[in-house]
N, C-alpha and C positions, 0 to 999 in steps of 0.2 A: 233462391239461393241467390246472397252477394256476389259480386266479381272478384275472386280473389287477387289481391295486387302480385303485379307482376314485375319483374325487373329483366334487365339488360346484364348479363355479361360476358366476357372472354373466360373460354374455359385455355387451363394450365395443361390441362390431362385429358386421355383418353376417355371419354364417359361411353361407355356401352350404352348404344341408344340414345345417346343425347346430342355428342359433338365430338370431336377431336383438336387437341391443341390448337388454341387462335379460332378455334370457330366464336362464333356471336350467338350467343343462343339467349331466349327468353324463358326464365324459369320464373313461377312461382318464389316472391320474394323471401318468404319463410325457408325455404329451401334453398336458395344460395346464400341469407342469415346465417342460419343455423348449422348448415354441412358445407353447401360448396367452398362458401369463402374461407371460415374458418380451419376447413382441410387441408386447404393449399388447391384445391382443384381450378375453381375459378377465381378473377379478379372482378371488380369492378368494371363497368364500361365508363371508363374516364377519360381525358384528352391525355394525361401523361400514360395511362396504361397501355392506350393506342401505339403508346411508342413501341412499347413489348412486343408488340404483334409481329415483327420481325425476327424478331428470336425465338419467338414460340414457334412462328413458321418452318423455321429452320430445323427445329428441336420435333417438330413435327415430321419433318421429310426424314428428317436421320433416322428415327422413330420406326417409319414405314420402311426406308431401305432395312435397317437391322431385322424387322419381322420379314420380309420379304428374303432376306437372306437364310436363319432361323429357320423359315418355313422348308426355301428348297433346298439346308444338308438336312434336316428332318426327313422330307421326301427320302432322300437320298439313301439315309442309313436305314430308312424304315422300308426302303426296296430289298434292302440286302435281309431280311430279319423273318422268321416265319416264328409268329406267336402260338404258344401250344394252348390248349384250353381243356382241362379234363372237367366232365358231364357227367352228372348221373344219367342214365338211360333205360329203359324198360328193357324186352326183349328182340328188338328188334333193331336196336338203335338208334329209336325214336328217343329224344331227352322229356323229359320231364319238364315243362320249361320251356323257355329259349336262352339262346345266347345271344344278351342285349350289349348295346353300344357303352351302359357301363360298366359292365362286364370286363369287356373286349380295353377299357381306358383302365378300370383300378390294373387288371394284370401287365398292361405296356408299362404301367409305372412300378409296379411290385419287381416283377421280371428285368427288366429295362432300365431303369428310371427317367422314364420318357412321360413327361407329363403332357399329356393332351386330351383336350376337353372332348367331352363324349358328344357334344355336339357337331365337331367336326366330320365326326366318324358316319357313316352314310352305307345303312342298311335297306337293301332294297326292299327285306320283307327279312323278318325274324329268324333265325338261322335254326333250325329244330333237327337237322342230323348230324351224326358224326360226319367227318371226312374236311376236306378242303375247300375252303374257299378262299376266295379274292375281293379284298374287302375294298370301296371308295373311299378316299378322304377327302375334304375340303380344307385344305392346311390353310390357305390364304385365297383372296379374291382370284390371285393370281396363279397360285402353285395346288396341282392336284397329288395326289399321293397315290399308292395303294399298299395295303395290308394284307400281305400271305396269313391265313389262318388255321389254325391246325388242330382241329374239336376230336379229342378221343374219350373214348367212354371208363370211367372209373369202374364201371361194373364187369367184375370180370365175369367169361364169355364159360358158360353153365359146362359141369365137367361131361366128358363126350360119352360114358354110359350111362349118362339118365337123358339127358333133350336129345341123345343121337337123332330120333324120327323129326323131332323139330328146326334141330339144326340143319336137318340133311333139306327140309322145307327153305330154311331161311337161307341157307348159304348156296344151294344148289351144287356143290361141289364135290360135297360125302357120298361116298357107296352108299346108294339107299337099300342096298340088300338088308334082312334082317339078318344079326350077328350069331344067330343060338348056336347054329348047328358046326 
């Protein structure tokens, strides 16, 4: 294959995986010409544009400070929340499937109108049982958060006169003697 033409540009926006404002990056010429530059995400590397670097650096510093602030605020508000998730379970409180980071993110948006990228939610392992959990959040390079989850079953417990025996085994709390006499 032939070598694709490359070009150097100065980023004017933060582009995940590429760089942030004021960074010099080398990209495919077509990508710069057809996307980055017309979308206003980058400017060609020219002498006059180099003068804009200072203001771009300034803007980047402001954005990063703002993100740090927002993340810190978010961490504070998340600490005070308990996110309730209702899930379908089988007999013994074991879920069908598991609670995923995507579900947690959707529910945060839906309940509390908090936009959190699911990639920032860190599950040690998938959650497969009802109960209380604390989930670690990587909100920002410098900000960690914790979210309390309360997973409840939507499946109503079986009525006592039928599964009484089975319940007693599962619960260990019910009186185990037969109730017939």
